[in-house]
Each structure stands twice: as C-alpha cells, then as structure tokens.
MARBA-3410 file (N, C-alpha, C, O; in Angstrom, 1 decimal):
84
0.9,-1.2,0.0,0.0,0.0,0.0,0.9,1.2,0.0,1.8,1.4,0.8 ~ 0.6,2.1,-0.9,1.4,3.3,-1.0,1.0,4.3,0.1,-0.2,4.4,0.4 ~ 2.0,5.0,0.6,1.7,6.0,1.6,1.2,7.3,0.9,1.6,7.6,-0.2 ~ 0.4,8.1,1.6,-0.1,9.4,1.0,0.1,10.5,2.1,0.4,10.2,3.2 ~ 0.0,11.7,1.6,0.1,12.9,2.5,-0.7,14.0,1.8,-0.7,14.1,0.6
-1.4,14.7,2.7,-2.1,15.9,2.2,-1.2,16.7,1.3,0.0,17.0,1.7 ~ -1.7,17.2,0.2,-0.8,18.0,-0.8,-0.2,19.2,-0.1,1.0,19.4,-0.4 ~ -0.9,19.9,0.7,-0.3,21.1,1.3,0.8,20.8,2.2,1.8,21.5,2.2 ~ 0.7,19.6,2.9,1.8,19.2,3.8,3.0,18.7,2.9,4.2,18.9,3.3 ~ 2.7,18.0,1.8,3.8,17.5,0.9,4.6,18.7,0.4,5.8,18.7,0.4
3.9,19.7,-0.1,4.6,20.9,-0.6,5.5,21.6,0.4,6.5,22.0,0.1 ~ 5.0,21.6,1.6,5.8,22.2,2.7,7.0,21.2,3.0,8.1,21.7,3.2 ~ 6.8,19.9,3.2,7.8,19.0,3.5,8.9,18.9,2.5,10.1,18.8,2.8 ~ 8.5,19.0,1.2,9.5,19.0,0.1,10.2,20.3,-0.2,11.1,20.4,-1.0 ~ 9.7,21.3,0.5,10.2,22.7,0.4,10.0,23.3,-1.0,10.6,24.3,-1.4
9.0,22.7,-1.7,8.6,23.4,-3.0,7.9,24.7,-2.7,8.1,25.7,-3.5 ~ 7.1,24.8,-1.6,6.6,26.0,-1.1,6.9,26.0,0.4,6.5,25.1,1.1 ~ 7.6,27.1,0.8,8.1,27.0,2.2,7.2,27.6,3.2,7.3,27.2,4.4 ~ 6.3,28.5,2.9,5.4,29.1,3.9,4.0,28.6,3.7,3.5,28.6,2.6 ~ 3.3,28.3,4.8,1.9,27.8,4.7,1.0,28.9,4.1,0.1,28.5,3.4
1.2,30.2,4.4,0.3,31.2,3.8,0.5,31.2,2.3,-0.5,31.4,1.6 ~ 1.7,31.1,1.8,1.9,31.0,0.4,1.2,29.8,-0.2,0.6,29.9,-1.3 ~ 1.3,28.7,0.5,0.7,27.4,0.0,-0.9,27.6,-0.1,-1.5,27.3,-1.1 ~ -1.5,28.2,0.9,-2.9,28.4,0.9,-3.3,29.3,-0.3,-4.3,29.1,-0.9 ~ -2.6,30.4,-0.5,-2.9,31.3,-1.6,-2.8,30.6,-2.9,-3.6,30.8,-3.8
-1.8,29.7,-3.1,-1.6,29.0,-4.3,-2.8,28.2,-4.7,-3.2,28.1,-5.8 ~ -3.4,27.6,-3.7,-4.6,26.7,-3.9,-5.8,27.6,-4.2,-6.7,27.2,-5.0 ~ -5.9,28.8,-3.5,-7.0,29.7,-3.7,-7.1,30.2,-5.1,-8.2,30.3,-5.6 ~ -6.0,30.4,-5.8,-6.0,30.9,-7.1,-5.6,29.9,-8.2,-5.1,30.3,-9.2 ~ -5.8,28.6,-7.9,-5.5,27.5,-8.8,-4.1,27.6,-9.5,-4.0,27.5,-10.7
-3.1,27.7,-8.6,-1.7,27.6,-9.2,-1.2,26.2,-9.1,-0.1,26.0,-9.6 ~ -1.9,25.3,-8.5,-1.4,23.9,-8.3,-2.3,22.9,-9.0,-3.5,22.9,-8.9 ~ -1.7,22.1,-9.9,-2.4,21.0,-10.5,-1.7,19.7,-10.2,-0.5,19.7,-10.0 ~ -2.5,18.6,-10.1,-1.9,17.3,-10.0,-2.4,16.4,-11.1,-3.6,16.3,-11.3 ~ -1.5,15.8,-11.8,-1.8,15.0,-13.0,-2.7,15.7,-14.0,-3.6,15.1,-14.5
-2.4,17.0,-14.1,-3.1,17.8,-15.1,-4.5,18.4,-14.7,-5.1,19.1,-15.5 ~ -4.9,18.2,-13.4,-6.2,18.7,-13.0,-5.9,19.6,-11.8,-5.1,19.4,-10.9 ~ -6.7,20.7,-11.7,-6.6,21.6,-10.5,-6.8,20.8,-9.2,-7.6,19.9,-9.1 ~ -5.9,21.1,-8.2,-5.9,20.3,-7.0,-6.3,21.1,-5.8,-5.9,22.3,-5.7 ~ -6.9,20.5,-4.8,-7.2,21.1,-3.6,-6.1,20.8,-2.6,-5.4,19.8,-2.8
-6.0,21.6,-1.6,-4.9,21.4,-0.5,-5.1,20.0,0.1,-4.1,19.4,0.6 ~ -6.3,19.5,0.2,-6.6,18.3,0.9,-6.4,17.0,0.0,-6.5,15.9,0.5 ~ -6.0,17.2,-1.2,-5.7,16.1,-2.1,-4.6,15.2,-1.5,-3.7,15.7,-0.9 ~ -4.7,13.9,-1.5,-3.8,13.0,-1.0,-2.7,12.7,-2.0,-2.9,11.9,-2.9 ~ -1.5,13.3,-1.8,-0.4,13.1,-2.8,0.2,11.8,-2.5,0.3,11.3,-1.4
0.6,11.1,-3.6,1.2,9.8,-3.5,2.3,9.7,-4.6,2.4,10.5,-5.5 ~ 3.1,8.6,-4.4,4.2,8.4,-5.3,3.7,8.3,-6.8,2.7,7.6,-7.0 ~ 4.4,8.9,-7.7,4.0,8.9,-9.1,3.2,10.0,-9.5,3.1,10.3,-10.7 ~ 2.6,10.8,-8.6,1.8,12.0,-9.0,2.7,13.0,-9.6,3.9,13.1,-9.3 ~ 2.2,13.7,-10.6,2.9,14.9,-11.2,2.2,16.1,-10.7,1.0,16.4,-11.0
3.0,17.0,-10.0,2.5,18.2,-9.5,3.1,19.4,-10.3,4.3,19.5,-10.4 ~ 2.2,20.3,-10.7,2.7,21.5,-11.4,2.4,22.7,-10.6,1.2,22.8,-10.1 ~ 3.3,23.5,-10.4,3.2,24.7,-9.6,3.5,25.9,-10.5,4.5,26.0,-11.1 ~ 2.6,26.9,-10.5,2.8,28.0,-11.3,3.2,29.2,-10.5,2.4,29.6,-9.6 ~ 4.3,29.8,-10.7,4.8,31.0,-10.0,4.9,32.1,-11.0,5.9,32.2,-11.8
3.9,32.9,-11.2,3.9,34.0,-12.2,3.8,33.3,-13.5,2.9,32.6,-13.9 ~ 4.9,33.6,-14.4,4.9,33.1,-15.7,5.7,31.7,-15.8,5.7,31.1,-16.8 ~ 6.3,31.4,-14.7,7.1,30.2,-14.6,6.3,29.0,-14.0,5.7,29.2,-12.9 ~ 6.4,27.8,-14.6,5.7,26.6,-14.1,6.8,25.6,-13.8,7.7,25.3,-14.6 ~ 6.7,25.0,-12.6,7.6,23.9,-12.2,6.8,22.7,-12.1,5.7,22.7,-11.4
7.2,21.6,-12.8,6.5,20.3,-12.7,7.4,19.3,-12.1,8.6,19.1,-12.5 ~ 6.9,18.6,-11.1,7.7,17.6,-10.4,6.9,16.3,-10.3,5.7,16.3,-10.4 ~ 7.7,15.2,-10.2,7.1,13.9,-10.0,7.4,13.5,-8.6,8.5,13.6,-8.1 ~ 6.4,13.0,-7.8,6.5,12.6,-6.5,7.3,11.3,-6.4,6.8,10.3,-7.0 ~ 8.4,11.3,-5.8,9.2,10.0,-5.6,9.0,9.4,-4.3,9.0,8.1,-4.2
8.7,10.2,-3.3,8.5,9.6,-1.9,7.6,10.6,-1.1,7.6,11.8,-1.4 ~ 6.9,10.0,-0.2,6.1,10.8,0.7,6.5,10.6,2.1,6.3,9.5,2.7 ~ 7.2,11.6,2.7,7.7,11.5,4.1,7.4,12.8,4.8,7.6,13.9,4.2 ~ 7.0,12.7,6.0,6.6,14.0,6.7,7.8,14.7,7.3,7.9,15.9,7.2 ~ 8.8,13.9,7.9,9.9,14.6,8.6,11.2,14.4,7.9,11.6,13.2,7.7
11.8,15.4,7.4,13.0,15.4,6.7,13.9,16.6,7.1,13.3,17.6,7.5 ~ 15.2,16.5,7.0,16.0,17.6,7.2,15.9,18.4,5.9,15.6,17.8,4.8 ~ 16.2,19.7,6.0,16.0,20.6,4.8,16.9,20.1,3.6,16.4,20.2,2.5 ~ 18.1,19.6,3.9,19.0,19.2,2.8,18.5,17.9,2.1,19.0,17.5,1.1 ~ 17.5,17.2,2.7,17.0,15.9,2.2,15.7,16.1,1.4,15.2,15.2,0.8
15.1,17.3,1.5,13.8,17.6,1.0,13.7,17.3,-0.5,12.7,16.8,-1.0 ~ 14.8,17.7,-1.3,14.8,17.5,-2.7,14.7,16.0,-3.1,14.3,15.7,-4.3 ~ 15.0,15.1,-2.2,14.9,13.7,-2.6,13.4,13.2,-2.7,13.2,12.1,-3.1 ~ 12.5,14.0,-2.3,11.1,13.6,-2.3,10.5,13.8,-3.7,9.5,13.2,-4.0 ~ 11.2,14.5,-4.6,10.6,14.7,-5.9,11.7,14.7,-7.0,12.9,14.9,-6.7
11.3,14.6,-8.3,12.2,14.8,-9.4,11.6,15.8,-10.3,10.4,15.7,-10.7 ~ 12.4,16.9,-10.6,11.8,17.9,-11.4,11.8,17.5,-12.9,12.7,16.9,-13.4 ~ 10.6,17.7,-13.5,10.4,17.3,-14.9,10.6,18.5,-15.8,11.2,18.4,-16.9 ~ 10.0,19.6,-15.4,10.2,20.9,-16.2,10.6,22.0,-15.3,10.8,23.1,-15.8
END
C-alpha cells in the first residue's frame, strides 16, 4: 500500500513552497495542479503523482518520488524529481 500525504503538507515537507500562507494562496487561485487537474490542498499526494506549480509566468513540474513527513532541509529535494 502506497503512503499518502495531504498535498499542502507535501509541498511544505518537500520545500517546494516553504510558507503555509503562500501554500494556501496558491490553492485559492488555482496555481497547483496534480496529474493535469486543479488540486485542492486536501488532495492525498502519492508516489508517481505529477504536481505542477505556477509561479507567475514560470511553471515547475515535479514527479513525487517519496512521501515522508519529517526530513532535514537538505534531504527535501529527494522527495521529488523535477520534470520541467
């Protein structure tokens, strides 16, 4: 059974978005998609998901490699692989 984590928590744990207030705003204005569909903060992220984050004109797309809640900052990048 694959482990899952709420998307807002995953984004914080992976350091893709570092502040919770920024994370909440991103969901309010649909800057976050998972597997090509707009995602809510409560979405359960799992291995293999493709998450796209739009920051102004720049979009970052990552594939979820691992779901872990507690990591040191220097290990956070191991949770995902950047696609674009």
